[in-house]
C-alpha positions in Angstrom: 64.3 12.7 100.3 64.3 18.2 101.0 62.7 29.5 101.5 62.5 30.6 97.8 65.1 28.6 96.0 65.3 25.7 93.7 64.4 22.5 95.3 65.1 18.0 94.7 65.2 14.5 96.1 63.0 11.9 97.6 60.8 11.0 94.7 59.7 13.1 91.8 56.2 12.9 90.4 54.4 13.8 87.3 50.7 14.4 86.9 48.4 15.4 84.1 45.8 18.0 85.0 42.2 18.3 83.8 42.1 21.9 82.7 45.4 23.8 82.5 45.2 27.0 80.5 47.5 27.5 77.5 49.4 30.3 79.3 51.1 29.7 82.7 48.8 31.2 85.3 49.7 34.5 87.0 49.8 32.8 90.4 50.5 29.2 91.3 50.0 28.8 95.0 51.6 25.9 96.9 49.6 22.8 98.0 47.0 22.5 99.4 45.3 25.5 97.9 46.5 24.9 94.4 43.2 24.3 92.7 41.6 27.2 94.6 43.8 29.8 93.1 45.0 28.1 89.9 42.6 29.2 87.1 41.7 26.1 85.0 40.0 27.2 81.8 41.3 24.8 79.1 39.9 21.5 78.0 43.0 19.4 78.4 43.6 17.3 81.5 46.7 17.4 83.6 49.0 14.4 84.3 51.1 14.1 87.4 54.6 12.6 87.2 56.8 11.6 90.1 60.5 11.4 89.4 63.1 9.0 89.8 66.1 3.6 81.8 66.9 -1.3 79.4 66.2 -4.0 81.7 63.3 -5.9 83.0 61.1 -5.1 86.0 60.2 -7.7 88.6 56.5 -7.0 88.2 56.2 -7.0 84.4 52.9 -5.6 83.1 52.2 -5.2 79.4 54.5 -2.8 77.6 52.3 -2.6 74.6 50.7 0.7 73.7 47.0 0.7 74.3 46.4 2.1 70.9 45.0 -1.0 69.3 48.3 -1.9 67.7 49.6 -5.0 69.5 53.1 -4.5 68.0 53.7 -0.9 69.0 56.1 -0.9 71.9 56.6 1.8 74.6 59.6 4.0 74.2 62.0 3.7 77.1 64.9 6.0 76.1 65.2 9.5 77.4 64.2 12.3 74.9 67.0 14.7 73.7 67.7 17.8 75.7 65.5 20.8 75.1 65.3 24.3 76.4 62.2 26.0 78.0 60.2 28.4 75.9 59.1 30.4 79.0 60.4 30.8 82.6 59.7 33.0 85.5 59.4 33.4 89.3 56.1 33.2 91.1 55.4 35.0 94.4 53.5 32.5 96.6 53.7 34.4 99.9 55.1 37.6 101.4 58.4 35.7 101.9 58.7 33.1 99.2 59.0 32.9 95.4 59.4 29.8 93.3 61.0 29.2 89.9 58.8 27.8 87.1 59.4 26.9 83.4 57.5 25.5 80.4 59.0 23.5 77.6 57.8 21.2 74.8 54.6 21.8 73.0 52.8 25.0 74.2 49.5 23.5 73.0 50.3 20.0 74.2 48.9 17.8 76.9 50.0 19.5 80.2 52.2 17.5 82.6 53.5 18.8 85.9 56.8 17.5 87.2 57.1 17.4 91.0 60.7 17.0 92.2 61.9 15.3 95.3 63.1 16.5 98.6 61.4 18.6 99.7 64.1 21.0 98.6 65.9 19.1 95.9 65.0 21.3 93.0 64.5 20.7 89.3 67.2 20.3 86.6 67.2 20.5 82.8 67.4 16.7 82.6 63.9 16.4 84.1 62.5 17.6 80.8 63.8 14.5 79.0 61.3 12.1 80.5 58.6 13.5 78.3 57.9 13.6 74.5 58.3 17.3 73.7 56.0 17.1 70.7 53.1 15.8 72.7 53.5 17.2 76.2 53.5 20.8 77.5 56.1 20.2 80.2 55.8 22.3 83.4 58.6 22.2 86.0 58.6 24.2 89.1 60.6 24.3 92.4 58.1 23.6 95.1 58.1 25.2 98.5 56.1 22.2 99.6 58.1 19.7 98.0 59.2 13.8 94.9 60.0 10.7 96.7 58.6 13.9 98.2 57.1 14.4 94.7 55.1 11.2 95.2 53.9 12.6 98.6 52.7 15.8 96.9 51.1 14.0 94.0 49.1 11.7 96.2 48.1 14.6 98.5 47.0 16.8 95.6 45.2 14.1 93.7 43.4 12.8 96.8 42.2 16.4 97.5 41.3 17.1 93.9 40.6 13.7 92.2 38.6 15.4 89.5 41.6 17.4 88.3 44.0 14.6 87.7 43.9 12.1 84.8 47.2 10.3 85.3 49.9 9.6 87.9 53.4 8.4 87.6 54.9 7.9 91.1 58.5 7.0 91.9 60.3 6.2 95.2 57.2 6.2 97.3 57.3 8.4 100.4 54.1 8.4 102.5 55.8 10.5 105.3 54.9 8.0 108.0 56.8 7.9 111.3 58.3 4.5 110.5 59.7 5.9 107.2 61.3 8.9 108.9 62.7 6.7 111.7 64.2 4.3 109.2 66.2 7.0 107.4 66.9 9.6 110.1 66.9 7.7 113.4 69.3 4.8 112.6 67.5 2.1 110.5 69.4 2.7 107.3 72.6 2.8 109.3 72.6 -1.0 109.1 73.3 -0.7 105.3 75.4 2.5 105.3 77.2 2.6 108.7 80.1 4.5 107.1 77.9 7.2 105.8 75.7 7.3 109.0 78.5 7.9 111.5 79.3 11.5 110.4 75.6 12.3 110.5 75.3 10.7 113.9 78.5 12.1 115.4 77.6 15.7 114.8 74.9 15.3 117.6 76.0 14.8 121.2 74.8 11.5 122.8 72.4 13.3 125.1 70.4 14.6 122.1 70.3 11.4 120.1 66.8 10.5 121.2 65.6 12.4 118.1 68.0 13.3 115.3 65.3 15.2 113.5 64.8 17.4 116.5 68.5 17.8 117.2 69.2 18.8 113.6 66.2 21.2 113.6 67.9 23.1 116.5 71.2 23.4 114.6 69.7 24.2 111.2 67.9 27.1 112.8 70.7 28.3 115.1 71.6 31.9 115.2 75.2 30.9 114.4 75.5 30.5 110.6 78.5 28.2 110.9 76.5 25.8 113.1 73.8 25.9 110.4 76.2 25.1 107.7 77.9 22.2 109.6 74.5 20.6 110.2 73.3 21.2 106.6 76.5 19.6 105.2 76.1 16.5 107.4 72.3 16.2 106.6 72.8 16.6 102.9 75.8 14.3 102.5 73.9 11.5 104.4 71.2 11.6 101.9 73.4 12.0 98.8 75.6 9.1 99.8 72.5 6.8 100.0 70.5 8.0 97.0 72.0 5.6 94.4 72.6 1.9 94.2 76.2 2.6 93.3 77.9 5.7 94.8 77.5 8.8 92.6 80.4 11.2 93.3 78.8 14.1 91.6 75.7 13.8 93.7 77.7 13.4 96.9 79.7 16.6 96.1 76.5 18.6 96.3 76.8 18.3 100.1 79.9 20.5 100.0 77.9 23.4 98.7 76.8 25.4 101.8 74.1 27.3 100.0 72.4 24.3 98.5 72.9 22.2 101.6 71.3 24.7 103.9 68.3 25.2 101.7 67.9 21.5 101.1 68.3 20.5 104.7 66.2 23.2 106.3 63.3 22.6 103.9 63.4 18.8 104.4 63.8 19.0 108.2 61.0 21.6 108.5 58.4 19.3 106.9 59.6 16.2 108.7 59.5 17.9 112.1 55.9 18.9 111.4 55.0 15.5 110.0 54.2 16.9 106.6 51.3 18.9 108.2 49.1 15.8 107.7 46.3 15.2 110.2 47.3 11.6 110.7 50.3 9.3 110.2 48.5 7.2 107.6 46.6 10.0 105.9 47.7 9.3 102.3 46.9 5.5 102.5 43.6 6.2 104.3 42.4 8.4 101.4 43.7 6.3 98.5 40.2 5.1 97.5 39.5 8.6 96.2 42.1 8.1 93.3 41.7 4.4 92.4 40.0 5.4 89.2 43.1 7.4 88.0 45.5 5.8 85.6 48.6 5.3 87.8 52.1 3.7 87.6 54.2 3.1 90.6 58.0 2.8 90.0 60.2 1.6 92.8 63.9 0.7 93.0 64.2 -2.6 94.9 67.2 -1.3 96.9 66.0 2.2 97.6 67.4 3.0 101.0 66.0 6.6 101.2 62.4 5.5 100.6 62.4 1.7 101.2 60.2 -0.5 99.2 57.8 -1.2 102.2 56.0 2.1 101.4 55.6 1.3 97.7 54.4 -2.2 98.7 51.8 -0.7 101.1 50.6 1.6 98.4 50.4 -1.2 95.9 48.3 -3.3 98.2 45.9 -0.4 98.9 45.8 0.6 95.2 46.0 -2.7 93.2 44.7 -1.1 90.1 47.9 0.8 89.6 50.7 -0.7 87.5 53.5 -1.6 89.9 57.0 -1.7 88.5 59.8 -2.9 90.7 63.3 -2.2 89.3 65.5 -5.0 90.5 68.9 -3.2 90.0 68.2 0.3 91.3 68.2 2.4 94.4 66.4 5.7 94.9 67.5 8.1 92.1 65.3 8.7 89.1 68.5 9.0 87.1 69.4 5.3 87.5 68.9 3.6 84.1 66.2 1.1 85.0 64.1 3.6 86.8 64.4 6.2 84.1 63.3 3.6 81.5 60.2 2.8 83.5 59.3 6.5 83.9 59.6 7.2 80.2 57.5 4.1 79.4 54.8 5.2 81.9 54.7 8.7 80.2 54.4 7.0 76.8 51.5 4.9 78.1 49.7 8.1 79.4 50.4 9.7 76.0 48.8 6.8 74.2 45.7 6.9 76.5 45.3 10.6 76.0 45.6 10.3 72.2 42.8 7.7 72.3 40.7 9.8 74.7 40.5 7.0 77.2 39.6 7.9 80.8 
């Protein structure tokens, strides 16, 4: 669950786009004006991917490639590490710049990876979800930020359904009040009371009617030490709940004042402003616009950051999408079962693209 810096966390998303040019565009604005300023001149379509590999999913749809070969199985292992062939920083406003990179096949099928947060940032391991011989892999650190990636992917595709040919969504986050209240106002404390108490205790009792608001005040204090203290508490709370089993390396990120402050301020900014959506159910209300798009939803059964109720609501509103529930996983895209489903979903999109299927 995250201003120019690298950003990561609530879900990540991938999407394929309908006409991404061979060279990275000179300007890539942030959502929602992406398609307005992004010059699409190629013939390839873009695929969106939301982050978060075997084992068996609870909702088991066919794992066979749709290539006409009934014996061809979807790959589920991560691809080997690769390096980008181009990188840069993009100025998106008078204040902000964002990092971007491209790897894989320069002439391949373009896929955009949307990390979580907002504010979590990309990492080299994100490239490994995609076949580098087939995909032109585009990573960038959003200012709008997966869990949060799924939010972005849904918002973009609902605004520009003609530009997206595929969606892979993980750790669904619809940015509704009940989701924010669950994680930041005490709901998840029922499962992680030991992790919750340091987050709670930083705030005096008289301000606990809204932890989001109380943290907003501290994260924007004129006192840098107050900012850092709030940022560490905010970030550690999320990092301690992001995996089914504790991940010490992930938790240690909360000790990095620079990362924590960027991460916490970006997340809190969007949550205080309700994602800048016009209504609480905006993403679900507009899902009919994208029901024609090939989509896979991947959800960890024990995701505490983005509980399964949101993925379930999206599944009911969007029954055409493949729905994969990983029974032994939490929130992180790096948990083996989730990673396996994400790789398999990308392989399915690859097969469809090769066969020129809509």
